[in-house]
Z-matrix of the N, CA and C atoms (Angstrom, degrees):
N
C 1 1.507
C 2 1.531 1 108.01
N 3 1.287 2 116.76 1 129.97
C 4 1.472 3 121.99 2 -176.57
C 5 1.564 4 110.14 3 -77.39
N 6 1.353 5 113.03 4 144.77
C 7 1.437 6 119.62 5 174.14
C 8 1.563 7 108.30 6 -81.68
N 9 1.315 8 119.43 7 136.06
C 10 1.461 9 120.87 8 179.83
C 11 1.511 10 110.77 9 -120.53
N 12 1.351 11 115.99 10 135.08
C 13 1.438 12 121.76 11 177.73
C 14 1.546 13 108.26 12 -116.20
N 15 1.337 14 113.65 13 164.68
C 16 1.452 15 119.82 14 178.64
C 17 1.540 16 111.20 15 -108.27
N 18 1.319 17 116.02 16 131.17
C 19 1.490 18 121.24 17 171.23
C 20 1.552 19 104.44 18 -112.80
N 21 1.313 20 118.25 19 114.01
C 22 1.455 21 122.11 20 179.73
C 23 1.511 22 111.63 21 -104.42
N 24 1.333 23 117.46 22 118.64
C 25 1.450 24 121.36 23 -178.74
C 26 1.579 25 105.39 24 -102.45
N 27 1.302 26 115.06 25 122.44
C 28 1.507 27 120.02 26 -175.06
C 29 1.524 28 107.56 27 -119.64
N 30 1.317 29 115.82 28 121.62
C 31 1.477 30 121.56 29 175.00
C 32 1.485 31 110.47 30 -75.79
N 33 1.332 32 119.60 31 139.49
C 34 1.416 33 124.49 32 179.28
C 35 1.566 34 110.10 33 -98.33
N 36 1.281 35 119.69 34 -14.47
C 37 1.441 36 123.65 35 -178.73
C 38 1.526 37 110.34 36 -157.09
N 39 1.280 38 117.18 37 161.83
C 40 1.473 39 122.44 38 175.50
C 41 1.551 40 109.37 39 -81.80
N 42 1.328 41 115.96 40 155.15
C 43 1.495 42 116.46 41 177.89
C 44 1.483 43 113.26 42 -72.22
N 45 1.347 44 113.39 43 144.47
C 46 1.479 45 117.63 44 171.99
C 47 1.558 46 108.91 45 -71.49
N 48 1.301 47 114.36 46 158.42
C 49 1.440 48 122.14 47 174.68
C 50 1.510 49 108.24 48 -96.10
N 51 1.358 50 117.47 49 136.26
C 52 1.449 51 121.46 50 171.44
C 53 1.582 52 108.12 51 -85.32
N 54 1.286 53 113.58 52 98.79
C 55 1.529 54 119.39 53 -176.41
C 56 1.498 55 109.70 54 -151.99
N 57 1.338 56 113.79 55 133.18
C 58 1.454 57 120.48 56 177.29
C 59 1.548 58 110.58 57 -70.39
N 60 1.303 59 114.17 58 133.30
C 61 1.465 60 117.86 59 175.94
C 62 1.525 61 108.24 60 -86.73
N 63 1.316 62 115.52 61 139.10
C 64 1.497 63 121.36 62 179.40
C 65 1.505 64 112.97 63 -88.26
N 66 1.393 65 116.68 64 1.57
C 67 1.436 66 120.63 65 179.08
C 68 1.519 67 112.98 66 -112.54
N 69 1.295 68 118.86 67 -19.89
C 70 1.477 69 122.67 68 179.13
C 71 1.535 70 108.70 69 -148.11
N 72 1.288 71 117.37 70 -170.05
C 73 1.441 72 123.23 71 -175.31
C 74 1.529 73 114.75 72 -93.22
N 75 1.317 74 115.34 73 12.46
C 76 1.419 75 121.29 74 -179.52
C 77 1.507 76 114.28 75 -76.17
N 78 1.343 77 119.25 76 150.51
C 79 1.451 78 120.18 77 177.98
C 80 1.541 79 109.75 78 -127.52
N 81 1.306 80 117.09 79 25.21
C 82 1.503 81 120.81 80 177.90
C 83 1.521 82 110.16 81 -136.88
N 84 1.334 83 113.08 82 138.06
C 85 1.497 84 119.82 83 174.92
C 86 1.494 85 107.68 84 -122.68
N 87 1.352 86 113.27 85 147.00
C 88 1.436 87 120.74 86 -179.41
C 89 1.511 88 112.93 87 -113.85
N 90 1.319 89 118.05 88 139.80
C 91 1.402 90 122.06 89 179.57
C 92 1.530 91 112.57 90 -65.55
N 93 1.316 92 118.79 91 131.55
C 94 1.485 93 122.92 92 -176.69
C 95 1.536 94 112.21 93 -88.47
N 96 1.386 95 115.06 94 -8.71
C 97 1.445 96 120.78 95 -176.92
C 98 1.516 97 111.60 96 69.03
N 99 1.356 98 117.26 97 20.23
C 100 1.466 99 121.63 98 -179.63
C 101 1.527 100 110.80 99 -129.22
N 102 1.328 101 113.39 100 148.37
C 103 1.497 102 120.55 101 179.29
C 104 1.511 103 110.19 102 -108.40
N 105 1.352 104 112.76 103 154.55
C 106 1.460 105 120.80 104 171.78
C 107 1.521 106 106.76 105 -116.77
N 108 1.311 107 116.53 106 130.39
C 109 1.469 108 122.21 107 -179.81
C 110 1.521 109 108.19 108 -121.13
N 111 1.355 110 114.73 109 137.15
C 112 1.419 111 121.25 110 177.56
C 113 1.513 112 111.71 111 -137.32
N 114 1.320 113 116.13 112 105.00
C 115 1.522 114 119.66 113 -176.32
C 116 1.508 115 109.54 114 -94.35
N 117 1.331 116 114.34 115 133.36
C 118 1.494 117 121.26 116 173.48
C 119 1.541 118 108.53 117 -128.91
N 120 1.318 119 114.22 118 108.29
C 121 1.459 120 119.35 119 -175.01
C 122 1.508 121 110.86 120 56.69
N 123 1.361 122 115.45 121 -117.75
C 124 1.443 123 118.16 122 -177.39
C 125 1.551 124 112.14 123 -97.72
N 126 1.303 125 116.37 124 4.56
C 127 1.490 126 118.84 125 178.52
C 128 1.446 127 109.58 126 -110.70
N 129 1.374 128 114.03 127 160.19
C 130 1.485 129 119.19 128 -178.23
C 131 1.543 130 107.24 129 -143.42
N 132 1.306 131 116.53 130 141.66
C 133 1.463 132 123.81 131 170.56
C 134 1.548 133 107.07 132 -108.39
N 135 1.326 134 114.86 133 139.49
C 136 1.432 135 119.73 134 178.33
C 137 1.538 136 109.78 135 -133.31
N 138 1.349 137 117.99 136 129.66
C 139 1.441 138 123.53 137 -178.22
C 140 1.487 139 110.00 138 -125.20
N 141 1.311 140 117.29 139 152.97
C 142 1.424 141 123.08 140 170.27
C 143 1.568 142 105.80 141 -103.11
N 144 1.334 143 115.41 142 124.98
C 145 1.445 144 121.89 143 -173.88
C 146 1.521 145 113.70 144 -84.90
N 147 1.339 146 113.79 145 128.48
C 148 1.471 147 119.61 146 173.38
C 149 1.499 148 108.83 147 -117.32
N 150 1.373 149 113.94 148 154.48
C 151 1.457 150 119.06 149 177.94
C 152 1.506 151 110.19 150 -129.07
N 153 1.360 152 113.28 151 142.10
C 154 1.475 153 117.41 152 177.60
C 155 1.541 154 108.70 153 -60.29
N 156 1.362 155 114.37 154 139.37
C 157 1.451 156 117.42 155 -177.83
C 158 1.556 157 114.25 156 -69.81
N 159 1.358 158 115.29 157 -12.37
C 160 1.483 159 119.15 158 -176.61
C 161 1.549 160 110.53 159 -104.78
N 162 1.331 161 114.92 160 -50.17
C 163 1.502 162 116.06 161 -170.11
C 164 1.526 163 112.16 162 -114.95
N 165 1.393 164 117.74 163 -1.97
C 166 1.472 165 119.89 164 179.73
C 167 1.479 166 115.69 165 70.98
N 168 1.355 167 117.69 166 10.56
C 169 1.465 168 121.37 167 170.11
C 170 1.504 169 109.24 168 -55.48
N 171 1.340 170 118.54 169 140.91
C 172 1.438 171 118.46 170 -173.03
C 173 1.596 172 111.35 171 -101.98
N 174 1.293 173 112.60 172 152.80
C 175 1.460 174 124.62 173 176.74
C 176 1.508 175 106.36 174 -134.48
N 177 1.321 176 118.24 175 127.61
C 178 1.480 177 123.94 176 -179.39
C 179 1.491 178 107.58 177 -103.33
N 180 1.341 179 113.67 178 115.42
C 181 1.465 180 119.87 179 176.68
C 182 1.522 181 108.87 180 -93.08
N 183 1.339 182 117.00 181 121.92
C 184 1.438 183 122.01 182 -174.33
C 185 1.515 184 112.10 183 -67.21
N 186 1.335 185 116.48 184 125.93
C 187 1.419 186 121.74 185 173.69
C 188 1.557 187 110.65 186 -99.63
N 189 1.375 188 115.33 187 -49.66
C 190 1.456 189 120.67 188 169.99
C 191 1.507 190 108.78 189 -133.92
N 192 1.338 191 115.24 190 143.53
C 193 1.484 192 119.11 191 179.52
C 194 1.538 193 107.66 192 -128.15
N 195 1.375 194 113.99 193 125.20
C 196 1.427 195 120.89 194 176.87
C 197 1.506 196 113.78 195 51.98
N 198 1.297 197 115.89 196 42.68
C 199 1.441 198 121.45 197 -179.63
C 200 1.547 199 110.61 198 -92.25
N 201 1.295 200 116.96 199 141.87
C 202 1.425 201 120.68 200 177.97
C 203 1.544 202 111.71 201 -65.04
N 204 1.309 203 116.33 202 133.22
C 205 1.464 204 119.35 203 -174.86
C 206 1.483 205 112.20 204 -60.30
N 207 1.350 206 118.84 205 -33.58
C 208 1.449 207 120.69 206 -175.62
C 209 1.540 208 112.23 207 -74.84
N 210 1.330 209 115.44 208 -11.44
C 211 1.477 210 119.29 209 177.84
C 212 1.498 211 112.81 210 -82.41
N 213 1.294 212 118.49 211 -6.51
C 214 1.497 213 124.02 212 175.74
C 215 1.487 214 110.52 213 -104.08
N 216 1.277 215 119.62 214 124.51
C 217 1.453 216 122.31 215 179.72
C 218 1.568 217 110.07 216 -60.50
N 219 1.283 218 113.64 217 153.02
C 220 1.461 219 117.94 218 179.76
C 221 1.566 220 113.14 219 -62.34
N 222 1.308 221 113.46 220 -32.72
C 223 1.485 222 118.07 221 -179.28
C 224 1.525 223 109.17 222 -70.29
N 225 1.298 224 119.71 223 -45.17
C 226 1.439 225 121.81 224 177.97
C 227 1.539 226 111.93 225 -65.36
N 228 1.346 227 116.54 226 -39.60
C 229 1.439 228 119.54 227 179.00
C 230 1.556 229 110.57 228 -64.72
N 231 1.293 230 116.45 229 -35.41
C 232 1.467 231 119.95 230 177.42
C 233 1.551 232 110.43 231 -66.31
N 234 1.313 233 116.66 232 -39.15
C 235 1.429 234 119.24 233 177.93
C 236 1.551 235 112.98 234 -64.32
N 237 1.341 236 113.95 235 -39.96
C 238 1.475 237 117.50 236 172.92
C 239 1.494 238 113.12 237 -60.53
N 240 1.351 239 115.36 238 -45.96
C 241 1.476 240 121.70 239 -175.31
C 242 1.506 241 110.80 240 -67.08
N 243 1.339 242 117.04 241 -31.28
C 244 1.465 243 120.79 242 -176.25
C 245 1.522 244 111.52 243 -96.07
N 246 1.330 245 118.23 244 6.65
C 247 1.475 246 121.91 245 -178.70
C 248 1.512 247 110.83 246 53.85
N 249 1.303 248 116.03 247 52.15
C 250 1.446 249 121.48 248 177.78
C 251 1.562 250 109.84 249 -61.77
N 252 1.330 251 117.32 250 123.05
C 253 1.416 252 121.83 251 -173.36
C 254 1.521 253 111.08 252 -65.94
N 255 1.314 254 116.85 253 -42.86
C 256 1.491 255 121.45 254 -178.79
C 257 1.523 256 108.82 255 -58.78
N 258 1.323 257 118.29 256 -44.75
C 259 1.427 258 123.62 257 178.09
C 260 1.503 259 111.66 258 -62.38
N 261 1.318 260 116.89 259 -44.92
C 262 1.445 261 121.93 260 177.91
C 263 1.526 262 111.82 261 -58.47
N 264 1.337 263 117.22 262 -42.15
C 265 1.448 264 122.37 263 178.85
C 266 1.569 265 112.02 264 -65.98
N 267 1.367 266 114.88 265 -35.41
C 268 1.464 267 118.20 266 178.00
C 269 1.514 268 111.20 267 -60.97
N 270 1.310 269 117.12 268 -40.13
C 271 1.457 270 120.19 269 179.80
C 272 1.502 271 112.24 270 -80.43
N 273 1.353 272 116.81 271 -30.42
C 274 1.468 273 119.96 272 177.29
C 275 1.516 274 112.70 273 -66.77
N 276 1.310 275 116.11 274 -23.61
C 277 1.466 276 120.92 275 179.95
C 278 1.530 277 112.17 276 -97.29
N 279 1.357 278 116.51 277 -10.53
C 280 1.457 279 120.43 278 -172.32
C 281 1.524 280 113.43 279 -70.26
N 282 1.290 281 115.08 280 121.24
C 283 1.505 282 120.33 281 178.19
C 284 1.522 283 108.87 282 -68.43
N 285 1.318 284 117.66 283 -39.50
C 286 1.470 285 121.65 284 -179.73
C 287 1.532 286 111.50 285 -57.91
N 288 1.311 287 116.07 286 -47.13
C 289 1.435 288 119.25 287 -178.49
C 290 1.519 289 111.78 288 -62.70
N 291 1.327 290 116.40 289 -38.63
C 292 1.463 291 121.56 290 179.62
C 293 1.544 292 110.68 291 -67.68
N 294 1.345 293 116.61 292 -37.46
C 295 1.422 294 118.93 293 177.37
C 296 1.538 295 112.36 294 -64.43
N 297 1.361 296 113.93 295 -41.85
C 298 1.453 297 118.26 296 -179.41
C 299 1.499 298 110.85 297 -67.24
N 300 1.326 299 118.85 298 -27.25
C 301 1.460 300 122.33 299 -179.59
C 302 1.512 301 110.88 300 -94.46
N 303 1.286 302 119.39 301 -3.21
C 304 1.500 303 125.41 302 179.27
C 305 1.534 304 108.34 303 56.32
N 306 1.346 305 115.46 304 48.33
C 307 1.477 306 120.72 305 175.31
C 308 1.517 307 108.39 306 -126.69
N 309 1.302 308 115.49 307 158.42
C 310 1.480 309 122.83 308 -175.97
C 311 1.514 310 110.76 309 -117.66
N 312 1.291 311 117.08 310 137.26
C 313 1.447 312 120.84 311 177.49
C 314 1.563 313 110.77 312 -88.68
N 315 1.305 314 115.11 313 146.87
C 316 1.450 315 121.07 314 171.86
C 317 1.514 316 106.92 315 -94.55
N 318 1.337 317 114.87 316 91.48
C 319 1.476 318 119.76 317 -173.87
C 320 1.499 319 111.80 318 -68.28
N 321 1.352 320 115.22 319 -25.80
C 322 1.473 321 118.97 320 179.73
C 323 1.528 322 111.55 321 -69.37
N 324 1.318 323 118.30 322 -11.50
C 325 1.465 324 120.17 323 -179.79
C 326 1.561 325 110.88 324 -84.85
N 327 1.348 326 116.09 325 -9.24
C 328 1.479 327 117.11 326 -178.47
C 329 1.523 328 109.44 327 -82.23
N 330 1.344 329 112.78 328 124.24
C 331 1.494 330 118.74 329 175.19
C 332 1.532 331 105.78 330 -93.66
N 333 1.335 332 115.07 331 148.24
C 334 1.437 333 118.53 332 -176.56
C 335 1.504 334 112.55 333 -151.62
N 336 1.310 335 117.23 334 165.34
C 337 1.455 336 123.29 335 171.21
C 338 1.491 337 107.63 336 -133.27
N 339 1.306 338 116.48 337 150.55
C 340 1.475 339 122.98 338 177.52
C 341 1.512 340 109.35 339 -117.40
N 342 1.281 341 116.46 340 123.50
C 343 1.437 342 123.89 341 175.43
C 344 1.511 343 110.38 342 -94.04
N 345 1.347 344 120.42 343 121.91
C 346 1.423 345 121.46 344 -173.90
C 347 1.503 346 108.81 345 -153.07
N 348 1.353 347 116.77 346 152.23
C 349 1.456 348 119.21 347 178.74
C 350 1.528 349 112.16 348 -79.50
N 351 1.311 350 116.39 349 150.47
C 352 1.442 351 119.81 350 172.57
C 353 1.507 352 108.98 351 -71.29
N 354 1.339 353 117.42 352 140.14
C 355 1.468 354 121.91 353 -173.78
C 356 1.553 355 107.66 354 -133.09
N 357 1.290 356 119.46 355 75.07
C 358 1.522 357 121.11 356 -179.11
C 359 1.531 358 111.23 357 -60.43
N 360 1.330 359 114.05 358 145.99
C 361 1.466 360 118.03 359 -179.44
C 362 1.506 361 112.07 360 -61.85
N 363 1.361 362 116.49 361 -30.67
C 364 1.469 363 121.76 362 176.64
C 365 1.537 364 111.49 363 -55.89
N 366 1.413 365 114.40 364 -42.63
C 367 1.398 366 118.52 365 -179.74
C 368 1.508 367 113.81 366 -64.01
N 369 1.386 368 112.46 367 -39.87
C 370 1.469 369 118.78 368 177.56
C 371 1.508 370 112.26 369 -60.75
N 372 1.371 371 115.21 370 -38.82
C 373 1.464 372 119.01 371 178.65
C 374 1.487 373 114.77 372 -63.77
N 375 1.315 374 113.96 373 -29.00
C 376 1.489 375 119.07 374 -177.07
C 377 1.550 376 114.80 375 -86.60
N 378 1.292 377 115.30 376 -2.51
C 379 1.474 378 121.60 377 -178.37
C 380 1.534 379 108.64 378 -94.22
N 381 1.293 380 116.21 379 159.50
C 382 1.460 381 122.32 380 179.25
C 383 1.564 382 110.67 381 -111.69
N 384 1.308 383 116.63 382 -8.38
C 385 1.533 384 119.09 383 -177.81
C 386 1.475 385 109.27 384 -58.28
N 387 1.326 386 116.25 385 141.79
C 388 1.450 387 121.97 386 174.09
C 389 1.564 388 108.80 387 -70.92
N 390 1.352 389 114.89 388 -42.10
C 391 1.487 390 120.67 389 -178.06
C 392 1.466 391 109.33 390 -124.81
N 393 1.343 392 116.07 391 147.99
C 394 1.462 393 125.86 392 171.09
C 395 1.532 394 105.14 393 -105.42
N 396 1.308 395 116.97 394 128.13
C 397 1.499 396 121.34 395 -176.33
C 398 1.503 397 109.48 396 -111.26
N 399 1.332 398 114.15 397 144.54
C 400 1.422 399 123.13 398 178.99
C 401 1.539 400 108.90 399 -133.20
N 402 1.326 401 116.67 400 130.11
C 403 1.458 402 121.70 401 174.02
C 404 1.520 403 110.63 402 -103.26
N 405 1.355 404 113.40 403 125.57
C 406 1.477 405 116.34 404 178.41
C 407 1.495 406 108.74 405 -89.19
N 408 1.301 407 115.18 406 128.54
C 409 1.479 408 122.10 407 177.21
C 410 1.509 409 111.40 408 -116.93
N 411 1.301 410 116.76 409 132.10
C 412 1.442 411 120.45 410 177.04
C 413 1.499 412 111.79 411 -157.48
N 414 1.317 413 118.82 412 136.64
C 415 1.477 414 119.93 413 -178.46
C 416 1.497 415 112.73 414 -72.06
N 417 1.384 416 116.84 415 -20.36
C 418 1.428 417 121.94 416 -177.14
C 419 1.529 418 111.96 417 -135.52
N 420 1.306 419 116.63 418 152.37
C 421 1.496 420 122.50 419 172.68
C 422 1.514 421 107.12 420 -96.02
N 423 1.351 422 116.06 421 123.19
C 424 1.452 423 114.85 422 176.06
C 425 1.527 424 113.31 423 -135.86
N 426 1.330 425 112.52 424 45.43
C 427 1.488 426 120.83 425 166.21
C 428 1.514 427 112.90 426 64.10
N 429 1.312 428 117.43 427 29.41
C 430 1.476 429 120.28 428 -179.91
C 431 1.463 430 110.23 429 -92.88
N 432 1.340 431 115.61 430 140.01
C 433 1.449 432 122.65 431 177.41
C 434 1.560 433 112.48 432 -71.97
N 435 1.318 434 114.57 433 141.78
C 436 1.450 435 118.84 434 175.17
C 437 1.525 436 111.11 435 -59.39
N 438 1.338 437 114.37 436 -37.07
C 439 1.505 438 118.62 437 179.93
C 440 1.507 439 114.38 438 -61.89
N 441 1.358 440 116.59 439 -31.35
C 442 1.484 441 119.38 440 171.98
C 443 1.481 442 114.12 441 -62.02
N 444 1.337 443 116.23 442 -41.53
C 445 1.471 444 120.08 443 179.74
C 446 1.499 445 109.01 444 -69.07
N 447 1.303 446 119.36 445 -41.82
C 448 1.471 447 121.84 446 -179.71
C 449 1.529 448 110.03 447 -63.06
N 450 1.294 449 117.66 448 -45.40
C 451 1.451 450 120.99 449 -178.14
C 452 1.584 451 110.09 450 -60.44
N 453 1.347 452 115.38 451 -45.14
C 454 1.444 453 120.13 452 -178.24
C 455 1.542 454 111.43 453 -65.49
N 456 1.333 455 114.48 454 -50.38
C 457 1.480 456 118.00 455 -172.91
C 458 1.504 457 113.99 456 -73.36
N 459 1.311 458 117.28 457 -23.08
C 460 1.442 459 120.42 458 179.56
C 461 1.536 460 112.22 459 -102.19
N 462 1.348 461 116.50 460 -2.36
C 463 1.406 462 118.53 461 177.50
C 464 1.483 463 116.21 462 66.03
N 465 1.327 464 118.16 463 37.31
C 466 1.477 465 122.52 464 -172.86
C 467 1.514 466 110.99 465 -97.82
N 468 1.280 467 116.07 466 146.98
C 469 1.486 468 120.94 467 171.99
C 470 1.502 469 106.30 468 -78.57
N 471 1.358 470 116.39 469 167.53
C 472 1.450 471 121.52 470 179.73
C 473 1.529 472 110.85 471 -57.51
N 474 1.328 473 115.53 472 -42.89
C 475 1.424 474 120.63 473 -176.63
C 476 1.506 475 112.05 474 -65.76
N 477 1.344 476 116.92 475 -43.13
C 478 1.459 477 121.69 476 177.89
C 479 1.530 478 111.07 477 -67.32
N 480 1.288 479 116.80 478 -38.06
C 481 1.491 480 118.58 479 175.76
C 482 1.474 481 110.37 480 -60.34
N 483 1.352 482 116.84 481 -45.82
C 484 1.479 483 118.29 482 -179.54
C 485 1.527 484 113.17 483 -62.81
N 486 1.322 485 116.04 484 -35.15
C 487 1.479 486 119.16 485 176.15
C 488 1.469 487 111.02 486 -65.75
N 489 1.284 488 116.25 487 -43.19
C 490 1.481 489 120.66 488 179.55
C 491 1.470 490 111.16 489 -61.80
N 492 1.279 491 119.88 490 -43.92
C 493 1.494 492 123.95 491 -177.92
C 494 1.525 493 108.10 492 -71.02
N 495 1.353 494 118.04 493 -37.25
C 496 1.479 495 121.82 494 178.95
C 497 1.509 496 113.14 495 -66.27
N 498 1.328 497 115.09 496 -21.51
C 499 1.522 498 118.71 497 -178.24
C 500 1.534 499 111.15 498 -66.31
N 501 1.343 500 117.57 499 -23.47
C 502 1.444 501 120.88 500 -179.20
C 503 1.530 502 111.45 501 77.05
N 504 1.354 503 115.08 502 15.68
C 505 1.487 504 119.06 503 -178.83
C 506 1.487 505 112.64 504 -115.44
N 507 1.313 506 115.92 505 27.51
C 508 1.493 507 121.60 506 172.13
C 509 1.515 508 106.80 507 -119.48
N 510 1.316 509 115.95 508 125.28
C 511 1.466 510 120.16 509 -178.20
C 512 1.526 511 111.70 510 -118.60
N 513 1.332 512 112.70 511 143.32
C 514 1.459 513 120.36 512 -178.90
C 515 1.513 514 106.88 513 -121.26
N 516 1.309 515 116.14 514 111.71
C 517 1.483 516 120.85 515 -174.39
C 518 1.514 517 112.03 516 50.82
N 519 1.378 518 113.43 517 46.30
C 520 1.470 519 125.18 518 174.98
C 521 1.542 520 112.08 519 71.58
N 522 1.308 521 120.39 520 9.50
C 523 1.460 522 123.15 521 175.15
C 524 1.505 523 108.77 522 -118.80
N 525 1.343 524 116.87 523 148.67
C 526 1.512 525 119.54 524 177.91
C 527 1.495 526 111.75 525 -53.57
N 528 1.303 527 117.33 526 130.01
C 529 1.449 528 121.13 527 -174.69
C 530 1.549 529 111.75 528 -76.54
N 531 1.307 530 116.87 529 131.15
C 532 1.451 531 123.32 530 174.09
C 533 1.557 532 107.11 531 -107.29
N 534 1.315 533 114.87 532 144.17
C 535 1.462 534 119.84 533 -173.24
C 536 1.505 535 113.84 534 -60.70
N 537 1.356 536 116.79 535 -23.43
C 538 1.465 537 120.44 536 -178.99
C 539 1.512 538 114.44 537 -78.95
N 540 1.312 539 118.53 538 -13.59
C 541 1.456 540 122.17 539 -173.77
C 542 1.539 541 110.00 540 -62.02
N 543 1.353 542 115.33 541 140.86
C 544 1.457 543 123.63 542 175.34
C 545 1.549 544 108.43 543 -110.14
N 546 1.320 545 115.07 544 145.36
C 547 1.453 546 117.71 545 -176.82
C 548 1.534 547 112.86 546 -92.41
N 549 1.360 548 111.25 547 158.64
C 550 1.463 549 120.33 548 169.92
C 551 1.518 550 106.76 549 -130.31
N 552 1.320 551 113.77 550 164.00
C 553 1.487 552 118.53 551 -178.55
C 554 1.549 553 110.66 552 -56.22
N 555 1.283 554 115.60 553 131.79
C 556 1.463 555 121.94 554 177.87
C 557 1.475 556 117.97 555 88.84
N 558 1.335 557 115.75 556 -0.97
C 559 1.498 558 119.48 557 178.34
C 560 1.560 559 108.26 558 -65.36
N 561 1.361 560 113.54 559 152.30
C 562 1.448 561 121.28 560 -176.20
C 563 1.550 562 108.92 561 -118.12
N 564 1.343 563 113.95 562 133.32
C 565 1.493 564 121.70 563 174.26
C 566 1.521 565 106.91 564 -113.69
N 567 1.313 566 115.78 565 124.47
C 568 1.468 567 122.37 566 175.52
C 569 1.554 568 109.57 567 -112.87
N 570 1.318 569 115.95 568 125.83
C 571 1.440 570 119.69 569 -178.01
C 572 1.568 571 108.41 570 -123.86
N 573 1.329 572 116.07 571 128.95
C 574 1.412 573 120.03 572 176.26
C 575 1.510 574 110.90 573 -58.46
N 576 1.337 575 116.18 574 125.16
C 577 1.505 576 120.37 575 -171.71
C 578 1.558 577 111.43 576 -62.45
N 579 1.349 578 115.44 577 -45.06
C 580 1.474 579 117.65 578 -174.33
C 581 1.551 580 109.01 579 -69.36
N 582 1.331 581 115.98 580 -35.37
C 583 1.469 582 118.31 581 179.39
C 584 1.548 583 109.90 582 -65.74
N 585 1.318 584 115.66 583 -39.73
C 586 1.481 585 117.85 584 -179.22
C 587 1.562 586 107.35 585 -68.78
N 588 1.286 587 120.15 586 -36.41
C 589 1.443 588 121.85 587 177.83
C 590 1.555 589 109.75 588 -61.34
N 591 1.349 590 113.98 589 -44.02
C 592 1.474 591 121.09 590 -178.25
C 593 1.552 592 108.11 591 -61.56
N 594 1.324 593 116.78 592 -39.99
C 595 1.467 594 117.80 593 179.18
C 596 1.529 595 111.68 594 -67.20
N 597 1.286 596 114.57 595 -43.31
C 598 1.511 597 120.19 596 178.80
C 599 1.538 598 109.76 597 -57.70
N 600 1.298 599 116.95 598 -39.39
C 601 1.475 600 122.78 599 -170.63
C 602 1.539 601 113.64 600 -81.60
N 603 1.335 602 117.51 601 -8.53
C 604 1.442 603 119.90 602 176.18
C 605 1.546 604 108.92 603 -60.37
N 606 1.365 605 113.10 604 122.57
C 607 1.424 606 120.00 605 -179.04
C 608 1.502 607 113.29 606 83.87
N 609 1.361 608 119.23 607 -2.51
C 610 1.459 609 121.08 608 -179.80
C 611 1.534 610 112.41 609 -124.04
N 612 1.337 611 116.48 610 14.82
C 613 1.434 612 120.30 611 -176.01
C 614 1.556 613 112.42 612 -58.76
N 615 1.300 614 114.98 613 -40.48
C 616 1.482 615 119.59 614 -176.69
C 617 1.543 616 109.66 615 -64.11
N 618 1.342 617 113.57 616 -41.06
C 619 1.503 618 117.15 617 -179.79
C 620 1.477 619 112.08 618 -60.93
N 621 1.358 620 117.09 619 -48.06
C 622 1.426 621 118.84 620 -174.27
C 623 1.540 622 113.02 621 -77.58
N 624 1.293 623 116.10 622 -21.12
C 625 1.495 624 119.16 623 178.37
C 626 1.541 625 111.05 624 -71.35
N 627 1.321 626 115.59 625 -20.35
C 628 1.501 627 118.67 626 179.12
C 629 1.522 628 113.30 627 -92.74
N 630 1.340 629 117.22 628 -4.42
C 631 1.452 630 121.36 629 -177.90
C 632 1.530 631 112.07 630 -76.43
């Protein structure tokens, strides 16, 4: 039975939008965490409000357009009405909403932290599992490569990460991992334990041979 660990990726802010401001020379807009609602008879429009990072000019990103009010649950409507921050962030990170609005996110603007357990090579040596498994957890998808998470959580240099991936013994959702792959919440990374040990020991053979 494989041992499984959790890697939790937590966003610290929503992504900026790449959009030209018609009031100044800025090309970035920031989510205000607020919604605008406009009801007309039995239909309602809902927007997520963005503001220019320089002059605070507003841009309304469409969440729902001319939708029947009864098609929205009372709980969701309450969250829109009360400017629920968690709900605002869900739409600010939504790729589908951005596609519908023909806008692009600046994913590099997202700051994040990754919570992960320490995994000393000595502990790996004492295990018998063929593979070590890691589940990636994140409330939002923000276009981050799986390889970035692996490098951070395992403390690997770029060269060691490349060697590990080139070994063909790293799997992403049961398929060989490619460096271009992006993660989603719940994705699983399986790494061959002995191969990971070999990568860790590069340059440290003399130290461990004396233990």
